Biopython code that builds the backbone (N, CA, C, O; Angstrom):
import numpy as np
from Bio.PDB.StructureBuilder import StructureBuilder

atoms = [
    (1, "MET", "N", (-8.674, -9.296, 3.817)),
    (1, "MET", "CA", (-7.970, -9.352, 2.559)),
    (1, "MET", "C", (-6.658, -8.588, 2.710)),
    (1, "MET", "O", (-6.615, -7.492, 3.268)),
    (2, "ASN", "N", (-5.598, -9.193, 2.200)),
    (2, "ASN", "CA", (-4.306, -8.511, 2.217)),
    (2, "ASN", "C", (-3.956, -8.058, 0.796)),
    (2, "ASN", "O", (-4.731, -8.257, -0.139)),
    (3, "LYS", "N", (-2.789, -7.454, 0.655)),
    (3, "LYS", "CA", (-2.389, -6.883, -0.634)),
    (3, "LYS", "C", (-2.299, -7.953, -1.724)),
    (3, "LYS", "O", (-2.740, -7.725, -2.850)),
    (4, "THR", "N", (-1.740, -9.102, -1.403)),
    (4, "THR", "CA", (-1.618, -10.175, -2.390)),
    (4, "THR", "C", (-2.985, -10.637, -2.882)),
    (4, "THR", "O", (-3.182, -10.843, -4.080)),
    (5, "GLU", "N", (-3.920, -10.798, -1.964)),
    (5, "GLU", "CA", (-5.278, -11.209, -2.340)),
    (5, "GLU", "C", (-5.953, -10.135, -3.182)),
    (5, "GLU", "O", (-6.679, -10.454, -4.123)),
    (6, "LEU", "N", (-5.725, -8.873, -2.857)),
    (6, "LEU", "CA", (-6.278, -7.770, -3.641)),
    (6, "LEU", "C", (-5.744, -7.808, -5.070)),
    (6, "LEU", "O", (-6.501, -7.631, -6.024)),
    (7, "ILE", "N", (-4.454, -8.038, -5.215)),
    (7, "ILE", "CA", (-3.836, -8.116, -6.540)),
    (7, "ILE", "C", (-4.429, -9.277, -7.343)),
    (7, "ILE", "O", (-4.724, -9.126, -8.529)),
    (8, "GLU", "N", (-4.604, -10.435, -6.698)),
    (8, "GLU", "CA", (-5.175, -11.593, -7.380)),
    (8, "GLU", "C", (-6.613, -11.332, -7.827)),
    (8, "GLU", "O", (-6.981, -11.675, -8.951)),
    (9, "LYS", "N", (-7.419, -10.735, -6.970)),
    (9, "LYS", "CA", (-8.809, -10.438, -7.329)),
    (9, "LYS", "C", (-8.889, -9.411, -8.446)),
    (9, "LYS", "O", (-9.734, -9.518, -9.336)),
    (10, "LEU", "N", (-8.010, -8.413, -8.401)),
    (10, "LEU", "CA", (-7.977, -7.404, -9.453)),
    (10, "LEU", "C", (-7.601, -8.038, -10.790)),
    (10, "LEU", "O", (-8.178, -7.703, -11.825)),
    (11, "ALA", "N", (-6.638, -8.949, -10.768)),
    (11, "ALA", "CA", (-6.218, -9.631, -11.991)),
    (11, "ALA", "C", (-7.363, -10.461, -12.579)),
    (11, "ALA", "O", (-7.586, -10.443, -13.789)),
    (12, "LYS", "N", (-8.081, -11.182, -11.729)),
    (12, "LYS", "CA", (-9.208, -11.999, -12.205)),
    (12, "LYS", "C", (-10.345, -11.134, -12.749)),
    (12, "LYS", "O", (-10.939, -11.448, -13.780)),
    (13, "LYS", "N", (-10.633, -10.059, -12.053)),
    (13, "LYS", "CA", (-11.771, -9.210, -12.431)),
    (13, "LYS", "C", (-11.508, -8.421, -13.714)),
    (13, "LYS", "O", (-12.431, -8.203, -14.499)),
    (14, "THR", "N", (-10.271, -7.993, -13.936)),
    (14, "THR", "CA", (-9.967, -7.136, -15.083)),
    (14, "THR", "C", (-9.299, -7.860, -16.245)),
    (14, "THR", "O", (-9.246, -7.331, -17.355)),
    (15, "GLY", "N", (-8.788, -9.073, -16.000)),
    (15, "GLY", "CA", (-8.064, -9.780, -17.054)),
    (15, "GLY", "C", (-6.617, -9.337, -17.180)),
    (15, "GLY", "O", (-5.915, -9.775, -18.091)),
    (16, "LEU", "N", (-6.166, -8.481, -16.288)),
    (16, "LEU", "CA", (-4.759, -8.062, -16.279)),
    (16, "LEU", "C", (-3.894, -9.192, -15.728)),
    (16, "LEU", "O", (-4.391, -10.088, -15.045)),
    (17, "THR", "N", (-2.606, -9.144, -16.027)),
    (17, "THR", "CA", (-1.692, -10.098, -15.408)),
    (17, "THR", "C", (-1.501, -9.697, -13.950)),
    (17, "THR", "O", (-1.813, -8.572, -13.559)),
    (18, "LYS", "N", (-0.984, -10.632, -13.150)),
    (18, "LYS", "CA", (-0.723, -10.303, -11.746)),
    (18, "LYS", "C", (0.328, -9.196, -11.636)),
    (18, "LYS", "O", (0.264, -8.366, -10.730)),
    (19, "LYS", "N", (1.279, -9.186, -12.544)),
    (19, "LYS", "CA", (2.325, -8.157, -12.535)),
    (19, "LYS", "C", (1.717, -6.780, -12.800)),
    (19, "LYS", "O", (2.057, -5.812, -12.121)),
    (20, "ASP", "N", (0.821, -6.689, -13.780)),
    (20, "ASP", "CA", (0.166, -5.416, -14.080)),
    (20, "ASP", "C", (-0.772, -4.995, -12.950)),
    (20, "ASP", "O", (-0.874, -3.813, -12.624)),
    (21, "SER", "N", (-1.454, -5.976, -12.357)),
    (21, "SER", "CA", (-2.335, -5.680, -11.231)),
    (21, "SER", "C", (-1.540, -5.163, -10.036)),
    (21, "SER", "O", (-1.970, -4.232, -9.356)),
    (22, "ALA", "N", (-0.386, -5.765, -9.782)),
    (22, "ALA", "CA", (0.479, -5.313, -8.680)),
    (22, "ALA", "C", (0.957, -3.890, -8.935)),
    (22, "ALA", "O", (1.021, -3.079, -8.011)),
    (23, "ALA", "N", (1.293, -3.586, -10.185)),
    (23, "ALA", "CA", (1.733, -2.229, -10.521)),
    (23, "ALA", "C", (0.610, -1.226, -10.303)),
    (23, "ALA", "O", (0.855, -0.116, -9.831)),
    (24, "ALA", "N", (-0.626, -1.606, -10.644)),
    (24, "ALA", "CA", (-1.770, -0.715, -10.453)),
    (24, "ALA", "C", (-2.040, -0.471, -8.966)),
    (24, "ALA", "O", (-2.276, 0.665, -8.553)),
    (25, "VAL", "N", (-2.006, -1.529, -8.174)),
    (25, "VAL", "CA", (-2.230, -1.388, -6.725)),
    (25, "VAL", "C", (-1.132, -0.529, -6.107)),
    (25, "VAL", "O", (-1.417, 0.347, -5.291)),
    (26, "ASP", "N", (0.111, -0.773, -6.487)),
    (26, "ASP", "CA", (1.217, 0.031, -5.959)),
    (26, "ASP", "C", (1.105, 1.492, -6.378)),
    (26, "ASP", "O", (1.416, 2.386, -5.590)),
    (27, "ALA", "N", (0.667, 1.743, -7.598)),
    (27, "ALA", "CA", (0.531, 3.118, -8.080)),
    (27, "ALA", "C", (-0.478, 3.902, -7.252)),
    (27, "ALA", "O", (-0.357, 5.119, -7.108)),
    (28, "ILE", "N", (-1.462, 3.215, -6.715)),
    (28, "ILE", "CA", (-2.487, 3.892, -5.917)),
    (28, "ILE", "C", (-2.132, 3.923, -4.435)),
    (28, "ILE", "O", (-2.235, 4.970, -3.796)),
    (29, "PHE", "N", (-1.712, 2.775, -3.879)),
    (29, "PHE", "CA", (-1.617, 2.641, -2.428)),
    (29, "PHE", "C", (-0.215, 2.658, -1.834)),
    (29, "PHE", "O", (-0.094, 2.681, -0.609)),
    (30, "SER", "N", (0.840, 2.649, -2.622)),
    (30, "SER", "CA", (2.187, 2.586, -2.079)),
    (30, "SER", "C", (2.484, 3.797, -1.195)),
    (30, "SER", "O", (2.030, 4.908, -1.468)),
    (31, "THR", "N", (3.251, 3.564, -0.135)),
    (31, "THR", "CA", (3.646, 4.672, 0.751)),
    (31, "THR", "C", (5.081, 5.108, 0.503)),
    (31, "THR", "O", (5.559, 6.052, 1.133)),
    (32, "ALA", "N", (5.776, 4.429, -0.410)),
    (32, "ALA", "CA", (7.137, 4.831, -0.754)),
    (32, "ALA", "C", (7.093, 6.207, -1.428)),
    (32, "ALA", "O", (6.117, 6.550, -2.094)),
    (33, "SER", "N", (8.143, 6.973, -1.248)),
    (33, "SER", "CA", (8.145, 8.332, -1.777)),
    (33, "SER", "C", (7.955, 8.349, -3.292)),
    (33, "SER", "O", (8.584, 7.580, -4.018)),
    (34, "ARG", "N", (7.089, 9.226, -3.747)),
    (34, "ARG", "CA", (6.794, 9.457, -5.166)),
    (34, "ARG", "C", (6.217, 8.263, -5.906)),
    (34, "ARG", "O", (6.299, 8.213, -7.133)),
    (35, "GLU", "N", (5.642, 7.311, -5.210)),
    (35, "GLU", "CA", (5.053, 6.169, -5.893)),
    (35, "GLU", "C", (3.542, 6.158, -5.774)),
    (35, "GLU", "O", (2.846, 6.189, -6.789)),
    (36, "GLY", "N", (3.023, 6.116, -4.569)),
    (36, "GLY", "CA", (1.592, 5.993, -4.371)),
    (36, "GLY", "C", (0.866, 7.319, -4.542)),
    (36, "GLY", "O", (1.248, 8.328, -3.949)),
    (37, "ILE", "N", (-0.172, 7.310, -5.350)),
    (37, "ILE", "CA", (-0.931, 8.531, -5.630)),
    (37, "ILE", "C", (-1.566, 9.085, -4.363)),
    (37, "ILE", "O", (-1.463, 10.282, -4.094)),
    (38, "ILE", "N", (-2.220, 8.236, -3.584)),
    (38, "ILE", "CA", (-2.913, 8.713, -2.379)),
    (38, "ILE", "C", (-1.921, 9.297, -1.381)),
    (38, "ILE", "O", (-2.140, 10.397, -0.873)),
    (39, "ALA", "N", (-0.840, 8.588, -1.092)),
    (39, "ALA", "CA", (0.154, 9.077, -0.124)),
    (39, "ALA", "C", (0.799, 10.377, -0.593)),
    (39, "ALA", "O", (1.046, 11.274, 0.213)),
    (40, "THR", "N", (1.071, 10.484, -1.886)),
    (40, "THR", "CA", (1.685, 11.697, -2.427)),
    (40, "THR", "C", (0.756, 12.891, -2.263)),
    (40, "THR", "O", (1.197, 13.972, -1.872)),
    (41, "GLU", "N", (-0.516, 12.703, -2.557)),
    (41, "GLU", "CA", (-1.485, 13.796, -2.423)),
    (41, "GLU", "C", (-1.662, 14.199, -0.962)),
    (41, "GLU", "O", (-1.722, 15.391, -0.658)),
    (42, "LEU", "N", (-1.745, 13.236, -0.061)),
    (42, "LEU", "CA", (-1.888, 13.553, 1.364)),
    (42, "LEU", "C", (-0.652, 14.267, 1.893)),
    (42, "LEU", "O", (-0.765, 15.196, 2.694)),
    (43, "ASP", "N", (0.511, 13.844, 1.455)),
    (43, "ASP", "CA", (1.759, 14.478, 1.875)),
    (43, "ASP", "C", (1.805, 15.944, 1.442)),
    (43, "ASP", "O", (2.378, 16.785, 2.136)),
    (44, "ALA", "N", (1.207, 16.241, 0.304)),
    (44, "ALA", "CA", (1.172, 17.613, -0.210)),
    (44, "ALA", "C", (0.042, 18.429, 0.419)),
    (44, "ALA", "O", (-0.131, 19.603, 0.090)),
    (45, "GLY", "N", (-0.725, 17.814, 1.321)),
    (45, "GLY", "CA", (-1.799, 18.542, 2.004)),
    (45, "GLY", "C", (-3.115, 18.550, 1.245)),
    (45, "GLY", "O", (-4.040, 19.272, 1.619)),
    (46, "ARG", "N", (-3.214, 17.761, 0.186)),
    (46, "ARG", "CA", (-4.460, 17.700, -0.596)),
    (46, "ARG", "C", (-5.260, 16.479, -0.173)),
    (46, "ARG", "O", (-4.727, 15.550, 0.435)),
    (47, "ARG", "N", (-6.545, 16.493, -0.503)),
    (47, "ARG", "CA", (-7.381, 15.350, -0.187)),
    (47, "ARG", "C", (-7.716, 14.580, -1.455)),
    (47, "ARG", "O", (-7.692, 15.130, -2.556)),
    (48, "VAL", "N", (-8.028, 13.308, -1.287)),
    (48, "VAL", "CA", (-8.388, 12.448, -2.405)),
    (48, "VAL", "C", (-9.827, 11.992, -2.179)),
    (48, "VAL", "O", (-10.118, 11.265, -1.230)),
    (49, "GLN", "N", (-10.725, 12.432, -3.067)),
    (49, "GLN", "CA", (-12.137, 12.100, -2.924)),
    (49, "GLN", "C", (-12.556, 11.176, -4.059)),
    (49, "GLN", "O", (-12.437, 11.525, -5.234)),
    (50, "ILE", "N", (-13.045, 10.000, -3.698)),
    (50, "ILE", "CA", (-13.547, 9.034, -4.671)),
    (50, "ILE", "C", (-15.048, 8.950, -4.425)),
    (50, "ILE", "O", (-15.492, 8.348, -3.448)),
    (51, "THR", "N", (-15.819, 9.552, -5.311)),
    (51, "THR", "CA", (-17.260, 9.668, -5.139)),
    (51, "THR", "C", (-17.889, 8.301, -4.912)),
    (51, "THR", "O", (-17.651, 7.355, -5.663)),
    (52, "GLY", "N", (-18.696, 8.217, -3.861)),
    (52, "GLY", "CA", (-19.378, 6.979, -3.514)),
    (52, "GLY", "C", (-18.559, 6.064, -2.626)),
    (52, "GLY", "O", (-19.117, 5.254, -1.886)),
    (53, "PHE", "N", (-17.238, 6.184, -2.690)),
    (53, "PHE", "CA", (-16.381, 5.318, -1.884)),
    (53, "PHE", "C", (-15.945, 6.017, -0.606)),
    (53, "PHE", "O", (-16.157, 5.497, 0.490)),
    (54, "GLY", "N", (-15.332, 7.198, -0.738)),
    (54, "GLY", "CA", (-14.912, 7.920, 0.450)),
    (54, "GLY", "C", (-13.837, 8.948, 0.161)),
    (54, "GLY", "O", (-13.458, 9.171, -0.989)),
    (55, "THR", "N", (-13.354, 9.572, 1.226)),
    (55, "THR", "CA", (-12.375, 10.638, 1.111)),
    (55, "THR", "C", (-11.191, 10.359, 2.025)),
    (55, "THR", "O", (-11.357, 10.064, 3.208)),
    (56, "PHE", "N", (-9.996, 10.457, 1.457)),
    (56, "PHE", "CA", (-8.758, 10.397, 2.226)),
    (56, "PHE", "C", (-8.304, 11.832, 2.425)),
    (56, "PHE", "O", (-8.296, 12.617, 1.476)),
    (57, "GLN", "N", (-7.924, 12.186, 3.650)),
    (57, "GLN", "CA", (-7.456, 13.544, 3.911)),
    (57, "GLN", "C", (-6.469, 13.533, 5.066)),
    (57, "GLN", "O", (-6.338, 12.544, 5.787)),
    (58, "THR", "N", (-5.780, 14.652, 5.226)),
    (58, "THR", "CA", (-4.836, 14.816, 6.326)),
    (58, "THR", "C", (-5.492, 15.663, 7.397)),
    (58, "THR", "O", (-6.096, 16.695, 7.107)),
    (59, "ARG", "N", (-5.369, 15.222, 8.627)),
    (59, "ARG", "CA", (-5.897, 15.994, 9.762)),
    (59, "ARG", "C", (-4.745, 16.349, 10.688)),
    (59, "ARG", "O", (-3.683, 15.728, 10.662)),
    (60, "LYS", "N", (-4.986, 17.365, 11.504)),
    (60, "LYS", "CA", (-3.958, 17.819, 12.447)),
    (60, "LYS", "C", (-4.439, 17.568, 13.864)),
    (60, "LYS", "O", (-5.615, 17.743, 14.180)),
    (61, "ARG", "N", (-3.505, 17.154, 14.711)),
    (61, "ARG", "CA", (-3.784, 16.949, 16.121)),
    (61, "ARG", "C", (-2.931, 17.962, 16.882)),
    (61, "ARG", "O", (-1.718, 18.018, 16.681)),
    (62, "LYS", "N", (-3.547, 18.761, 17.752)),
    (62, "LYS", "CA", (-2.815, 19.773, 18.507)),
    (62, "LYS", "C", (-1.898, 19.118, 19.532)),
    (62, "LYS", "O", (-2.099, 17.968, 19.921)),
    (63, "LYS", "N", (-0.882, 19.873, 19.963)),
    (63, "LYS", "CA", (-0.029, 19.341, 21.024)),
    (63, "LYS", "C", (-0.855, 19.279, 22.301)),
    (63, "LYS", "O", (-1.761, 20.085, 22.514)),
    (64, "ARG", "N", (-0.526, 18.313, 23.140)),
    (64, "ARG", "CA", (-1.311, 18.134, 24.361)),
    (64, "ARG", "C", (-0.434, 17.547, 25.456)),
    (64, "ARG", "O", (0.678, 17.079, 25.212)),
    (65, "MET", "N", (-0.961, 17.587, 26.648)),
    (65, "MET", "CA", (-0.239, 17.036, 27.787)),
    (65, "MET", "C", (-0.644, 15.574, 27.970)),
    (65, "MET", "O", (-1.798, 15.196, 27.767)),
    (66, "GLY", "N", (0.340, 14.770, 28.359)),
    (66, "GLY", "CA", (0.090, 13.362, 28.629)),
    (66, "GLY", "C", (0.917, 12.927, 29.824)),
    (66, "GLY", "O", (1.594, 13.740, 30.454)),
    (67, "ARG", "N", (0.858, 11.653, 30.130)),
    (67, "ARG", "CA", (1.620, 11.121, 31.256)),
    (67, "ARG", "C", (2.421, 9.909, 30.814)),
    (67, "ARG", "O", (1.933, 9.066, 30.062)),
    (68, "ASN", "N", (3.656, 9.832, 31.290)),
    (68, "ASN", "CA", (4.478, 8.651, 31.060)),
    (68, "ASN", "C", (3.894, 7.547, 31.948)),
    (68, "ASN", "O", (3.876, 7.710, 33.168)),
    (69, "PRO", "N", (3.415, 6.426, 31.383)),
    (69, "PRO", "CA", (2.761, 5.409, 32.198)),
    (69, "PRO", "C", (3.704, 4.706, 33.190)),
    (69, "PRO", "O", (3.245, 4.162, 34.194)),
    (70, "GLN", "N", (5.006, 4.713, 32.917)),
    (70, "GLN", "CA", (5.937, 4.058, 33.838)),
    (70, "GLN", "C", (6.267, 4.927, 35.047)),
    (70, "GLN", "O", (6.360, 4.431, 36.170)),
    (71, "THR", "N", (6.446, 6.236, 34.809)),
    (71, "THR", "CA", (6.885, 7.114, 35.903)),
    (71, "THR", "C", (5.787, 8.034, 36.406)),
    (71, "THR", "O", (5.896, 8.576, 37.506)),
    (72, "GLY", "N", (4.727, 8.223, 35.621)),
    (72, "GLY", "CA", (3.677, 9.150, 36.000)),
    (72, "GLY", "C", (4.039, 10.598, 35.716)),
    (72, "GLY", "O", (3.262, 11.506, 36.010)),
    (73, "GLU", "N", (5.216, 10.813, 35.147)),
    (73, "GLU", "CA", (5.695, 12.160, 34.840)),
    (73, "GLU", "C", (4.865, 12.784, 33.712)),
    (73, "GLU", "O", (4.525, 12.110, 32.739)),
    (74, "ALA", "N", (4.542, 14.075, 33.849)),
    (74, "ALA", "CA", (3.796, 14.795, 32.808)),
    (74, "ALA", "C", (4.733, 15.065, 31.624)),
    (74, "ALA", "O", (5.870, 15.503, 31.802)),
    (75, "ILE", "N", (4.238, 14.795, 30.429)),
    (75, "ILE", "CA", (5.018, 15.037, 29.228)),
    (75, "ILE", "C", (4.168, 15.790, 28.217)),
    (75, "ILE", "O", (2.939, 15.748, 28.265)),
    (76, "THR", "N", (4.842, 16.482, 27.299)),
    (76, "THR", "CA", (4.136, 17.171, 26.222)),
    (76, "THR", "C", (4.182, 16.288, 24.984)),
    (76, "THR", "O", (5.256, 15.900, 24.522)),
    (77, "ILE", "N", (3.012, 15.976, 24.457)),
    (77, "ILE", "CA", (2.910, 15.193, 23.221)),
    (77, "ILE", "C", (2.850, 16.202, 22.084)),
    (77, "ILE", "O", (1.943, 17.034, 22.055)),
    (78, "PRO", "N", (3.795, 16.153, 21.142)),
    (78, "PRO", "CA", (3.857, 17.172, 20.094)),
    (78, "PRO", "C", (2.682, 17.103, 19.115)),
    (78, "PRO", "O", (2.016, 16.075, 18.995)),
    (79, "ALA", "N", (2.443, 18.213, 18.424)),
    (79, "ALA", "CA", (1.412, 18.262, 17.395)),
    (79, "ALA", "C", (1.824, 17.344, 16.244)),
    (79, "ALA", "O", (3.011, 17.207, 15.948)),
    (80, "THR", "N", (0.840, 16.718, 15.599)),
    (80, "THR", "CA", (1.135, 15.817, 14.491)),
    (80, "THR", "C", (0.088, 15.957, 13.393)),
    (80, "THR", "O", (-1.020, 16.445, 13.617)),
    (81, "LYS", "N", (0.474, 15.514, 12.203)),
    (81, "LYS", "CA", (-0.470, 15.360, 11.107)),
    (81, "LYS", "C", (-0.695, 13.866, 10.952)),
    (81, "LYS", "O", (0.228, 13.075, 11.148)),
    (82, "PHE", "N", (-1.917, 13.471, 10.601)),
    (82, "PHE", "CA", (-2.179, 12.056, 10.404)),
    (82, "PHE", "C", (-3.202, 11.859, 9.299)),
    (82, "PHE", "O", (-4.050, 12.723, 9.077)),
    (83, "PRO", "N", (-3.128, 10.723, 8.599)),
    (83, "PRO", "CA", (-4.087, 10.448, 7.530)),
    (83, "PRO", "C", (-5.410, 9.977, 8.110)),
    (83, "PRO", "O", (-5.444, 9.306, 9.142)),
    (84, "ALA", "N", (-6.503, 10.335, 7.439)),
    (84, "ALA", "CA", (-7.833, 9.917, 7.882)),
    (84, "ALA", "C", (-8.667, 9.531, 6.667)),
    (84, "ALA", "O", (-8.471, 10.062, 5.575)),
    (85, "PHE", "N", (-9.583, 8.616, 6.864)),
    (85, "PHE", "CA", (-10.487, 8.186, 5.805)),
    (85, "PHE", "C", (-11.914, 8.329, 6.304)),
    (85, "PHE", "O", (-12.239, 7.908, 7.414)),
    (86, "THR", "N", (-12.768, 8.931, 5.473)),
    (86, "THR", "CA", (-14.187, 9.041, 5.769)),
    (86, "THR", "C", (-14.933, 8.292, 4.676)),
    (86, "THR", "O", (-14.798, 8.607, 3.494)),
    (87, "ALA", "N", (-15.711, 7.311, 5.071)),
    (87, "ALA", "CA", (-16.453, 6.510, 4.097)),
    (87, "ALA", "C", (-17.556, 7.343, 3.449)),
    (87, "ALA", "O", (-18.189, 8.172, 4.101)),
    (88, "GLY", "N", (-17.775, 7.108, 2.154)),
    (88, "GLY", "CA", (-18.825, 7.788, 1.414)),
    (88, "GLY", "C", (-20.186, 7.154, 1.681)),
    (88, "GLY", "O", (-20.277, 6.075, 2.267)),
    (89, "LYS", "N", (-21.233, 7.832, 1.249)),
    (89, "LYS", "CA", (-22.599, 7.379, 1.496)),
    (89, "LYS", "C", (-22.868, 6.004, 0.892)),
    (89, "LYS", "O", (-23.459, 5.145, 1.546)),
    (90, "ALA", "N", (-22.437, 5.792, -0.356)),
    (90, "ALA", "CA", (-22.687, 4.515, -1.022)),
    (90, "ALA", "C", (-21.979, 3.361, -0.310)),
    (90, "ALA", "O", (-22.555, 2.282, -0.168)),
    (91, "LEU", "N", (-20.738, 3.572, 0.141)),
    (91, "LEU", "CA", (-20.004, 2.546, 0.859)),
    (91, "LEU", "C", (-20.660, 2.245, 2.195)),
    (91, "LEU", "O", (-20.795, 1.083, 2.577)),
    (92, "LYS", "N", (-21.066, 3.283, 2.904)),
    (92, "LYS", "CA", (-21.733, 3.100, 4.193)),
    (92, "LYS", "C", (-23.009, 2.289, 4.036)),
    (92, "LYS", "O", (-23.259, 1.369, 4.815)),
    (93, "SER", "N", (-23.809, 2.618, 3.045)),
    (93, "SER", "CA", (-25.085, 1.914, 2.876)),
    (93, "SER", "C", (-24.858, 0.464, 2.431)),
    (93, "SER", "O", (-25.616, -0.422, 2.823)),
    (94, "ARG", "N", (-23.831, 0.213, 1.622)),
    (94, "ARG", "CA", (-23.545, -1.158, 1.178)),
    (94, "ARG", "C", (-23.114, -2.025, 2.349)),
    (94, "ARG", "O", (-23.534, -3.177, 2.459)),
    (95, "VAL", "N", (-22.282, -1.482, 3.217)),
    (95, "VAL", "CA", (-21.787, -2.247, 4.365)),
    (95, "VAL", "C", (-22.893, -2.460, 5.401)),
    (95, "VAL", "O", (-22.914, -3.480, 6.089)),
    (96, "ALA", "N", (-23.799, -1.510, 5.508)),
    (96, "ALA", "CA", (-24.864, -1.580, 6.495)),
    (96, "ALA", "C", (-25.928, -2.629, 6.174)),
    (96, "ALA", "O", (-26.697, -3.011, 7.056)),
    (97, "LYS", "N", (-25.984, -3.101, 4.924)),
    (97, "LYS", "CA", (-27.010, -4.089, 4.533)),
    (97, "LYS", "C", (-26.861, -5.397, 5.248)),
    (97, "LYS", "O", (-27.647, -6.317, 5.023)),
]
sb = StructureBuilder()
sb.init_structure("model")
sb.init_model(0)
sb.init_chain("A")
sb.init_seg("    ")
for serial, (resi, resn, name, xyz) in enumerate(atoms, 1):
    if name == "N":
        sb.init_residue(resn, " ", resi, " ")
    sb.init_atom(name, np.array(xyz, "f"), 0.0, 1.0, " ", f" {name:<3s}", serial, name[0])
structure = sb.get_structure()
């Protein structure tokens, strides 16, 4: 399912117009600055927990050594922050059926 299909299903399920459904999806999932709730919270270092569904959070990866695959030269890969999702118990059990 892509974003357009999600918007269409949301519109059918809730009776909202496609325009209102698109606004709701964007309000939650957009990655543009100051638009998406989840991205804004993760950017601020907070986690988003939706009971039964799962948790979105930011994790840190330490700097480490790697190799340039073309030259074989050792390089330092810098530390980074990255988004992570952990599925909740209810979601895991539903998918496992």
